[in-house]
ZADO-1210 file (C-alpha; in nm, 4 decimals, padded with zeros to 6 digits):
<atoms>
<atom x="08.3956" y="06.7975" z="04.6678" code="ALA" pos="1"/>
<atom x="08.6017" y="06.5553" z="04.8704" code="GLU" pos="2"/>
<atom x="08.9123" y="06.6302" z="04.6697" code="VAL" pos="3"/>
<atom x="08.8599" y="06.9993" z="04.7328" code="ARG" pos="4"/>
<atom x="08.8268" y="06.9378" z="05.1061" code="ASP" pos="5"/>
<atom x="09.1504" y="06.7452" z="05.1050" code="ASP" pos="6"/>
<atom x="09.3163" y="07.0251" z="04.9135" code="LEU" pos="7"/>
<atom x="09.2039" y="07.2948" z="05.1522" code="SER" pos="8"/>
<atom x="09.3126" y="07.0738" z="05.4435" code="LYS" pos="9"/>
<atom x="09.6514" y="07.0334" z="05.2786" code="ALA" pos="10"/>
<atom x="09.6679" y="07.4096" z="05.2341" code="GLN" pos="11"/>
<atom x="09.5934" y="07.4714" z="05.6002" code="VAL" pos="12"/>
<atom x="09.8626" y="07.2174" z="05.6892" code="LYS" pos="13"/>
<atom x="10.1127" y="07.3976" z="05.4669" code="THR" pos="14"/>
<atom x="10.0261" y="07.7323" z="05.6196" code="GLU" pos="15"/>
<atom x="10.0580" y="07.5853" z="05.9681" code="GLU" pos="16"/>
<atom x="10.3917" y="07.4344" z="05.8744" code="ALA" pos="17"/>
<atom x="10.5162" y="07.7677" z="05.7432" code="GLN" pos="18"/>
<atom x="10.3873" y="07.9335" z="06.0559" code="GLN" pos="19"/>
<atom x="10.5590" y="07.6814" z="06.2806" code="SER" pos="20"/>
<atom x="10.8782" y="07.7098" z="06.0768" code="ALA" pos="21"/>
<atom x="10.8952" y="08.0746" z="06.1836" code="LEU" pos="22"/>
<atom x="10.7460" y="08.0388" z="06.5292" code="GLN" pos="23"/>
<atom x="10.8712" y="07.9100" z="06.8598" code="ASP" pos="24"/>
<atom x="10.6397" y="07.6276" z="06.9644" code="ALA" pos="25"/>
<atom x="10.6289" y="07.7117" z="07.3348" code="LEU" pos="26"/>
<atom x="10.5972" y="08.0904" z="07.3405" code="THR" pos="27"/>
<atom x="10.4481" y="08.1582" z="06.9976" code="GLY" pos="28"/>
<atom x="10.7181" y="08.4213" z="06.9484" code="LEU" pos="29"/>
<atom x="10.9028" y="08.4470" z="06.6183" code="PRO" pos="30"/>
<atom x="11.1933" y="08.2021" z="06.6212" code="ASN" pos="31"/>
<atom x="11.5575" y="08.2389" z="06.5182" code="ARG" pos="32"/>
<atom x="11.4920" y="08.2125" z="06.1452" code="LEU" pos="33"/>
<atom x="11.2138" y="08.4675" z="06.1637" code="SER" pos="34"/>
<atom x="11.4324" y="08.7041" z="06.3652" code="PHE" pos="35"/>
<atom x="11.7220" y="08.6754" z="06.1226" code="GLU" pos="36"/>
<atom x="11.4912" y="08.7651" z="05.8342" code="GLN" pos="37"/>
<atom x="11.3532" y="09.0623" z="06.0277" code="GLY" pos="38"/>
<atom x="11.6990" y="09.1842" z="06.1203" code="LEU" pos="39"/>
<atom x="11.8226" y="09.1589" z="05.7617" code="GLY" pos="40"/>
<atom x="11.5235" y="09.3544" z="05.6396" code="HIS" pos="41"/>
<atom x="11.5511" y="09.6083" z="05.9216" code="GLY" pos="42"/>
<atom x="11.9195" y="09.6666" z="05.8491" code="LEU" pos="43"/>
<atom x="11.8681" y="09.7327" z="05.4805" code="SER" pos="44"/>
<atom x="11.5966" y="09.9862" z="05.5699" code="GLN" pos="45"/>
<atom x="11.8156" y="10.1459" z="05.8348" code="ALA" pos="46"/>
<atom x="12.0992" y="10.1828" z="05.5836" code="LYS" pos="47"/>
<atom x="11.8691" y="10.3308" z="05.3220" code="ARG" pos="48"/>
<atom x="11.7005" y="10.5809" z="05.5544" code="HIS" pos="49"/>
<atom x="11.9884" y="10.6528" z="05.7901" code="GLY" pos="50"/>
<atom x="11.8027" y="10.5072" z="06.0899" code="TRP" pos="51"/>
<atom x="11.9500" y="10.3451" z="06.3944" code="GLY" pos="52"/>
<atom x="11.8439" y="10.0019" z="06.5134" code="LEU" pos="53"/>
<atom x="11.9195" y="09.8004" z="06.8209" code="ALA" pos="54"/>
<atom x="11.9702" y="09.4321" z="06.8914" code="VAL" pos="55"/>
<atom x="11.9075" y="09.3246" z="07.2506" code="LEU" pos="56"/>
<atom x="12.0270" y="08.9866" z="07.3711" code="PHE" pos="57"/>
<atom x="11.8346" y="08.8785" z="07.6802" code="ILE" pos="58"/>
<atom x="11.9279" y="08.5900" z="07.9023" code="ASP" pos="59"/>
<atom x="11.7475" y="08.4540" z="08.2082" code="ILE" pos="60"/>
<atom x="11.9885" y="08.4085" z="08.4974" code="ASP" pos="61"/>
<atom x="12.0235" y="08.0624" z="08.6519" code="LYS" pos="62"/>
<atom x="11.7443" y="07.9186" z="08.4414" code="PHE" pos="63"/>
<atom x="11.8890" y="07.5689" z="08.4642" code="LYS" pos="64"/>
<atom x="11.8585" y="07.5727" z="08.8415" code="SER" pos="65"/>
<atom x="11.4907" y="07.6762" z="08.8112" code="ILE" pos="66"/>
<atom x="11.4305" y="07.3767" z="08.5867" code="ASN" pos="67"/>
<atom x="11.6282" y="07.1475" z="08.8166" code="ASP" pos="68"/>
<atom x="11.4609" y="07.2682" z="09.1355" code="SER" pos="69"/>
<atom x="11.1013" y="07.3049" z="09.0200" code="TYR" pos="70"/>
<atom x="11.0720" y="07.0959" z="08.7057" code="GLY" pos="71"/>
<atom x="11.0146" y="07.1738" z="08.3408" code="HIS" pos="72"/>
<atom x="10.6517" y="07.2797" z="08.3778" code="ASP" pos="73"/>
<atom x="10.7535" y="07.5724" z="08.5889" code="LEU" pos="74"/>
<atom x="11.0502" y="07.6338" z="08.3589" code="GLY" pos="75"/>
<atom x="10.8112" y="07.6577" z="08.0641" code="ASP" pos="76"/>
<atom x="10.5849" y="07.8944" z="08.2575" code="GLN" pos="77"/>
<atom x="10.8835" y="08.1166" z="08.3323" code="VAL" pos="78"/>
<atom x="10.9736" y="08.1294" z="07.9622" code="LEU" pos="79"/>
<atom x="10.6141" y="08.2154" z="07.8735" code="LEU" pos="80"/>
<atom x="10.5994" y="08.4857" z="08.1381" code="MET" pos="81"/>
<atom x="10.9264" y="08.6381" z="08.0190" code="VAL" pos="82"/>
<atom x="10.8099" y="08.6227" z="07.6561" code="ALA" pos="83"/>
<atom x="10.4857" y="08.8036" z="07.7349" code="ASN" pos="84"/>
<atom x="10.6456" y="09.0666" z="07.9545" code="ARG" pos="85"/>
<atom x="10.9155" y="09.1432" z="07.6989" code="LEU" pos="86"/>
<atom x="10.6591" y="09.1631" z="07.4242" code="LYS" pos="87"/>
<atom x="10.4540" y="09.4175" z="07.6148" code="SER" pos="88"/>
<atom x="10.7364" y="09.6704" z="07.5712" code="PHE" pos="89"/>
<atom x="10.7813" y="09.6706" z="07.1975" code="VAL" pos="90"/>
<atom x="10.5884" y="09.8251" z="06.9124" code="ARG" pos="91"/>
<atom x="10.4291" y="09.6176" z="06.6390" code="ASP" pos="92"/>
<atom x="10.7147" y="09.6681" z="06.3984" code="GLU" pos="93"/>
<atom x="10.9765" y="09.5584" z="06.6520" code="ASP" pos="94"/>
<atom x="11.0492" y="09.1907" z="06.7088" code="ILE" pos="95"/>
<atom x="11.0896" y="08.9899" z="07.0274" code="VAL" pos="96"/>
<atom x="11.2087" y="08.6414" z="06.9484" code="SER" pos="97"/>
<atom x="11.2980" y="08.3298" z="07.1414" code="ARG" pos="98"/>
<atom x="11.6500" y="08.2486" z="07.0343" code="TRP" pos="99"/>
<atom x="11.6601" y="07.9116" z="07.2054" code="GLY" pos="100"/>
<atom x="11.6693" y="07.7745" z="07.5588" code="GLY" pos="101"/>
<atom x="11.6430" y="08.0662" z="07.7979" code="ASP" pos="102"/>
<atom x="11.7689" y="08.3277" z="07.5543" code="GLU" pos="103"/>
<atom x="11.5580" y="08.5906" z="07.3846" code="PHE" pos="104"/>
<atom x="11.6510" y="08.8557" z="07.1332" code="VAL" pos="105"/>
<atom x="11.4791" y="09.1793" z="07.0546" code="CYS" pos="106"/>
<atom x="11.5061" y="09.4013" z="06.7489" code="LEU" pos="107"/>
<atom x="11.4165" y="09.7684" z="06.7863" code="LEU" pos="108"/>
<atom x="11.3761" y="09.9614" z="06.4641" code="LEU" pos="109"/>
<atom x="11.4120" y="10.3341" z="06.3980" code="GLU" pos="110"/>
<atom x="11.6178" y="10.3996" z="06.7073" code="VAL" pos="111"/>
<atom x="11.6793" y="10.7694" z="06.7561" code="LYS" pos="112"/>
<atom x="11.8386" y="10.7942" z="07.0990" code="GLN" pos="113"/>
<atom x="12.0687" y="10.5406" z="07.2545" code="GLU" pos="114"/>
<atom x="11.9346" y="10.6360" z="07.5970" code="ALA" pos="115"/>
<atom x="11.5852" y="10.5275" z="07.4883" code="ASP" pos="116"/>
<atom x="11.7183" y="10.1776" z="07.4257" code="VAL" pos="117"/>
<atom x="11.9031" y="10.1434" z="07.7551" code="THR" pos="118"/>
<atom x="11.6019" y="10.2792" z="07.9450" code="GLN" pos="119"/>
<atom x="11.3729" y="10.0330" z="07.7705" code="LEU" pos="120"/>
<atom x="11.6112" y="09.7484" z="07.8587" code="ALA" pos="121"/>
<atom x="11.6126" y="09.8580" z="08.2247" code="GLU" pos="122"/>
<atom x="11.2328" y="09.8595" z="08.2252" code="LYS" pos="123"/>
<atom x="11.2261" y="09.5133" z="08.0702" code="MET" pos="124"/>
<atom x="11.4534" y="09.3789" z="08.3415" code="ILE" pos="125"/>
<atom x="11.2481" y="09.5354" z="08.6188" code="ASN" pos="126"/>
<atom x="10.9249" y="09.4026" z="08.4726" code="ARG" pos="127"/>
<atom x="11.0662" y="09.0519" z="08.4314" code="VAL" pos="128"/>
<atom x="11.1850" y="09.0641" z="08.7940" code="ALA" pos="129"/>
<atom x="10.8369" y="09.1368" z="08.9329" code="GLU" pos="130"/>
<atom x="10.7216" y="08.8437" z="09.1435" code="ALA" pos="131"/>
<atom x="10.5655" y="08.5667" z="08.9424" code="PHE" pos="132"/>
<atom x="10.3548" y="08.2875" z="09.0851" code="GLU" pos="133"/>
<atom x="10.2866" y="07.9474" z="08.9389" code="PHE" pos="134"/>
<atom x="10.0947" y="07.6857" z="09.1354" code="GLN" pos="135"/>
<atom x="10.2022" y="07.8254" z="09.4693" code="GLY" pos="136"/>
<atom x="10.5666" y="07.8844" z="09.3809" code="THR" pos="137"/>
<atom x="10.6678" y="08.2495" z="09.3809" code="VAL" pos="138"/>
<atom x="10.9785" y="08.3462" z="09.1918" code="LEU" pos="139"/>
<atom x="11.1577" y="08.6619" z="09.0945" code="SER" pos="140"/>
<atom x="11.3477" y="08.6222" z="08.7712" code="ILE" pos="141"/>
<atom x="11.6674" y="08.8079" z="08.7036" code="ARG" pos="142"/>
<atom x="11.7684" y="08.8716" z="08.3489" code="ALA" pos="143"/>
<atom x="12.0707" y="09.0238" z="08.1793" code="SER" pos="144"/>
<atom x="12.0590" y="09.2271" z="07.8600" code="ILE" pos="145"/>
<atom x="12.3363" y="09.3065" z="07.6151" code="GLY" pos="146"/>
<atom x="12.2766" y="09.5760" z="07.3567" code="ILE" pos="147"/>
<atom x="12.4375" y="09.6499" z="07.0210" code="ALA" pos="148"/>
<atom x="12.3235" y="09.9508" z="06.8210" code="ILE" pos="149"/>
<atom x="12.3645" y="10.0060" z="06.4490" code="TYR" pos="150"/>
<atom x="12.5741" y="10.1749" z="06.3189" code="PRO" pos="151"/>
<atom x="12.7974" y="10.2417" z="06.6215" code="ALA" pos="152"/>
<atom x="12.8339" y="09.8792" z="06.7347" code="ASP" pos="153"/>
<atom x="12.8470" y="09.7129" z="06.3957" code="GLY" pos="154"/>
<atom x="12.6958" y="09.7306" z="06.0510" code="ASP" pos="155"/>
<atom x="12.6083" y="09.3705" z="05.9684" code="THR" pos="156"/>
<atom x="12.3567" y="09.1355" z="06.1311" code="SER" pos="157"/>
<atom x="12.6372" y="08.9040" z="06.2316" code="GLU" pos="158"/>
<atom x="12.8512" y="09.1660" z="06.4006" code="ILE" pos="159"/>
<atom x="12.5585" y="09.3304" z="06.5794" code="LEU" pos="160"/>
<atom x="12.4499" y="08.9945" z="06.7035" code="PHE" pos="161"/>
<atom x="12.7940" y="08.8906" z="06.8181" code="LYS" pos="162"/>
<atom x="12.8445" y="09.2213" z="06.9966" code="ASN" pos="163"/>
<atom x="12.5046" y="09.2114" z="07.1708" code="ALA" pos="164"/>
<atom x="12.5966" y="08.8606" z="07.2873" code="ASP" pos="165"/>
<atom x="12.9354" y="08.9785" z="07.4196" code="ILE" pos="166"/>
<atom x="12.7662" y="09.2653" z="07.6034" code="ALA" pos="167"/>
<atom x="12.5127" y="09.0247" z="07.7537" code="MET" pos="168"/>
<atom x="12.7887" y="08.8029" z="07.8974" code="TYR" pos="169"/>
<atom x="12.9431" y="09.1161" z="08.0412" code="LYS" pos="170"/>
<atom x="12.6074" y="09.2048" z="08.1990" code="ALA" pos="171"/>
<atom x="12.5829" y="08.8565" z="08.3519" code="LYS" pos="172"/>
<atom x="12.9115" y="08.9091" z="08.5279" code="GLY" pos="173"/>
<atom x="12.8186" y="09.2411" z="08.6844" code="THR" pos="174"/>
<atom x="12.5485" y="09.3962" z="08.8945" code="GLU" pos="175"/>
<atom x="12.4799" y="09.6236" z="08.6032" code="GLN" pos="176"/>
<atom x="12.2285" y="09.3945" z="08.4280" code="ARG" pos="177"/>
<atom x="12.2167" y="09.6067" z="08.1117" code="VAL" pos="178"/>
<atom x="12.5357" y="09.6609" z="07.9141" code="VAL" pos="179"/>
<atom x="12.5807" y="09.8500" z="07.5904" code="LEU" pos="180"/>
<atom x="12.8476" y="09.6885" z="07.3737" code="PHE" pos="181"/>
<atom x="13.0535" y="10.0076" z="07.3543" code="ARG" pos="182"/>
<atom x="13.0689" y="10.0198" z="07.7313" code="GLU" pos="183"/>
<atom x="13.1677" y="09.6551" z="07.7654" code="SER" pos="184"/>
<atom x="13.5313" y="09.7406" z="07.7062" code="GLY" pos="185"/>
<atom x="13.5584" y="09.4909" z="07.4207" code="GLU" pos="186"/>
<atom x="13.7099" y="09.5870" z="07.0897" code="GLN" pos="187"/>
<atom x="13.4734" y="09.6146" z="06.7989" code="LYS" pos="188"/>
<atom x="13.4872" y="09.3155" z="06.5688" code="VAL" pos="189"/>
<atom x="13.4912" y="09.3701" z="06.1934" code="GLY" pos="190"/>
</atoms>
């Protein structure tokens, strides 16, 4: 029986390892690898069914200064708060992922109207900005979101991603906060 116990323990370990290979340790969100798989799968479905999909690149403004001023504990709490608030906006089949550092990405499947995506992004930003308190410190977090929509803003994972990233940097530089790639004034790559 002991051998069997060891085996089932090993199995649990393997499952945990697979889980952690696709999961961000801090937020429990799907990580980069998991997102890339989801986006690849989502794109092939979108192409087959003629659906739209959207990639949102979300960046917390001045995150480094939060960490520097208040310490990493608060920084971690901010990331958790942002993760949970972003997640509350998407359906089960959509993906919110922590891309790394203070960047998050979101995949919205079966997009019908572009306006739905930009409105959702606006709501996300407003929700993230609602005052947040951790151990007596109250903060309001500003975020910027860049959006690329398939097929108009690109037809491969790479291009969509690159273009959402470009739009996000554009959003960081303006008061606009949410920028659709097409409106960023950049030329389409690819």
